[in-house]
C-alpha positions as CSV (number, residue, x, y, z in Angstrom):
1,M,164.8,382.4,271.6
2,N,163.7,378.9,272.4
3,Q,166.6,378.0,274.7
4,L,166.3,379.4,278.2
5,A,169.7,380.9,279.0
6,R,171.1,381.1,282.6
7,V,170.7,384.6,283.9
8,K,173.0,385.6,286.8
9,I,171.2,388.9,287.5
10,K,168.1,388.9,289.8
11,K,165.4,391.4,290.8
12,N,166.5,394.1,293.3
13,D,170.2,393.8,292.2
14,I,172.1,397.1,291.7
15,V,173.5,397.2,288.1
16,K,175.5,399.7,286.0
17,V,174.7,400.2,282.4
18,I,177.9,399.8,280.3
19,T,176.7,400.7,276.8
20,G,174.0,402.7,275.1
21,K,172.5,406.1,275.8
22,E,172.3,405.4,279.5
23,A,176.0,404.3,279.8
24,G,177.5,404.9,283.2
25,K,174.3,405.1,285.2
26,K,173.3,402.9,288.1
27,G,169.9,401.5,289.0
28,K,168.0,398.7,290.6
29,I,166.5,395.8,288.6
30,L,162.7,395.9,288.6
31,M,162.0,392.9,286.4
32,V,164.0,390.2,284.6
33,F,162.9,388.5,281.4
34,P,165.2,385.4,281.1
35,G,163.6,384.1,277.9
36,E,164.3,387.4,276.1
37,Q,167.6,388.1,278.0
38,R,166.4,391.5,279.0
39,V,165.9,393.5,282.2
40,V,164.0,396.6,283.3
41,V,166.1,399.0,285.4
42,E,164.5,401.6,287.6
43,K,164.4,405.1,286.1
44,L,166.6,404.2,283.1
45,N,165.8,403.8,279.4
46,I,162.6,405.8,279.7
47,V,160.3,405.4,276.7
48,K,157.1,407.2,275.9
49,R,153.9,405.2,275.1
50,H,150.8,406.7,273.6
51,T,147.9,405.1,275.3
52,R,144.1,405.6,275.2
53,P,142.0,405.6,278.4
54,T,140.9,402.1,279.6
55,Q,139.4,400.6,282.7
56,K,143.0,400.2,284.1
57,V,144.4,403.5,283.0
58,R,141.8,406.2,283.4
59,Q,144.0,408.9,282.1
60,G,145.1,408.5,278.5
61,G,147.9,410.3,276.7
62,I,151.6,410.0,276.6
63,I,152.9,407.9,279.5
64,E,156.6,407.5,280.3
65,K,157.8,404.1,281.6
66,E,161.1,402.1,281.8
67,G,162.0,400.2,278.7
68,R,163.9,396.9,278.6
69,I,167.7,396.7,278.3
70,H,169.6,393.7,277.1
71,I,171.4,391.8,279.8
72,S,174.8,392.1,278.0
73,N,174.5,395.9,278.4
74,V,174.5,395.9,282.2
75,M,176.9,394.7,284.8
76,L,176.3,393.8,288.4
77,V,177.7,396.2,291.1
78,C,179.2,394.5,294.2
79,N,178.0,395.7,297.6
80,K,181.4,395.5,299.2
81,C,183.9,396.8,296.7
82,D,181.3,399.1,294.9
83,K,182.7,398.2,291.4
84,T,181.1,396.4,288.5
85,T,181.9,392.7,288.5
86,R,181.3,389.4,286.9
87,V,179.4,386.8,288.9
88,A,180.9,383.5,290.1
89,M,178.9,380.6,291.5
90,K,180.0,379.0,294.8
91,I,178.6,376.1,296.9
92,L,178.7,376.7,300.6
93,E,179.3,374.1,303.3
94,N,175.6,373.6,303.8
95,G,175.1,372.8,300.1
96,K,173.5,376.1,299.2
97,K,174.6,377.6,295.8
98,V,175.3,381.4,296.0
99,R,176.5,384.1,293.7
100,T,179.8,385.7,294.6
101,C,181.9,388.7,293.3
102,K,184.8,387.7,291.1
103,K,186.9,390.6,292.4
104,C,186.5,390.5,296.2
105,G,184.8,387.1,296.8
106,E,181.8,388.8,298.6
107,I,178.6,386.8,298.6
108,L,176.0,388.8,296.5
109,D,172.9,386.9,297.5
110,R,171.0,388.7,300.3
111,D,169.2,385.6,301.5
C-alpha cells in the first residue's frame, strides 16, 4: 500500500476485537503499523514462530508472540462509557486537535 492512510488508533489505547478468532476480547495496543493498516494487541492473536538460536535470542525453538491484526477488525473502547466507539476529531479552544468518543463526547487523548 503506497498511500499512507490516517489511523485513528494509537499505542496504549484499549481496543476490542470485533471479528476473527479473538472476537470479543479486549487488549492494549502495543504497536501500530499505519502503512500496513495493522496493529499488535497485547496477549491476542498469539502465533508460534520456529526460531534458531542467535546472538539476540540465545534459546531457540518454538517462540510464541503476538501477531498483527488488521485495523478494521478492532474498535476503540471509550474510557468513560466503557463501550466500543468510533473516533471523532475535535479542535479545542487552544487550537489542539484531539480524538473524542462519538457516543459520549469524552476526550480520548491522555495528553
